[in-house]
Steps between C-alpha positions, in 0.01 A plus 500: 500500500878466534453212743266321256750549218776358717288192575425457129868529416584237760235263363637537147851430626396177675320385183799557274779414746686170478476226759826597669417871500184419691656255745842648579354758746279234659790258539701774668221581746438131572871444560520785749190374683648147515821639652296683763300184572815294552638765735174503697507121534861489617459787746182367659633147549827628648359763735173332603547148643126433502488539123815291448353212703170500310520559123122537491537834679732625225259371237207678669696826519608478134148412391361800685758737350446360148121519518502854630752607234284341234194676640677837481594444136157364402302786653735760353465351151122481521442833675805732491306770685519283814877454487546647849257254656639215289853568624432588865238248611675174395846625600392621843307177554810288435715716727246500785456123491876442488550734794230329709631154412877547529564833671594852401844413363361251250209732424740781409706271276188377320390864464822596319473199268126520427511875438790453259315230306178702484685811380680299231189312387291816468787690330486782753764747615722497807252741657243220507748273674568766765127549553433128545798450732406799716142381545595138565772607744252705701263202516779270617601748770147490643495120527762451768258321732143442389299417811185695417301551184534875547874470431439369149231758427713784639798381296287493186371851566852641543618311191204636303598855596859435387387354166264793443772755566762300309274465196447874504876559505546246220244685292675830560829344391383316188193675358619745229213750532343504845254777409333266253535167687452610863170313524667179385782545752252558781292200394806275492598617849157417640500161327842423646387587853176303471691200365735492799211532743317214330793265550488538879134401523550215253796353693299528820225292341727225365738489800382154617564363150847656498581329829389161366682529167832615650459300824551803725333652804467878492489731800124541468444126537735491800310791655174308456655196668617716791156653554354385837167459320648226283278189552792270582646741758160553661447126520842454660425776751170339599606134514861530618558839666830387654642394166369822344676721755823302463485527119438872520800547732718300261371713213581823687854381576552387140370833368731702726803288415430517126462879510839523672674328206296675229294195395135452416349547845143443383592162354679406824196601710260292292746210512504529880119483510 
C-alpha cells in the first residue's frame, strides 16, 4: 500500500510539475551518458587500431550498446519484476560480443562503461554496479581463448553461479526485511543465474553472425579450419600429398614460433595450412 501511494504521489507530481522540473533530471542523465559515450569513442579508436581504421566497427559497437541499453530500460519499464533479467542479459551480451571481437582488454573496458550506463538508466544503487561488473568480469576471464563450444558454455555456467550468489548478497544488503521478502530475493537470484546462462547459449547460436558483422574469425572457426576432416584439407591430402605434408610442417613451425613469442598460435597454424 505504501508503494502504491508513492507511485500515485509521483504521478501527481509529474502532472503538476513545470516543463523544466520534469526535464532537468533527464537532461542531467542524458548529459552524463553523452560524456560516457564520447569517452568510449575516444578510448576505442585510440587503443584499438582496427576500430580506428574502420569507422563502421565503431558504429556497430555503439549501435549494439545503445540497443541493449534501450532494451534494458524498456523491459524494466514494462515489467519491473524482471529487472534482473533486463539488466543482466543485454549487458552480458554486449560484453561477451566485445570480448570475442576485440579481446579481453576491450571487453573489460566495455563492461565498465555498459554497466555504468545500465545502473544510471535504471536508477539503481552502487551495489547493482558491483554485481554487474563482477559477473561480466568472470565471463571475460573465461574467454581467453575460445577454441571449443564447451568453453563458452562452461564460462556461462560459472558466470551464472556468480550472478546467483551476487544477487543473493545484493538482496541481503538492500532488502529491509529479509524475513518477509526472502522468497523475492531467492527468485531474483535464480532469475539472475538463468539469465547469465541463457546468454552463453544465445551467443553460441549467433556466433557466425557476430563474425560477419565485426569481420572477425574466432578461435572456434579457426579450430574448424584446422580439423583434418575439413573438406579442403582432405582434398589437398588426397590430390597433393606432398604439398599437404609441406604445408603441415610449415604450420607446425609457425605454431611453435608463435607460441614462443606469446602470439596467437592457432591463427599461425591455420595460416601455415
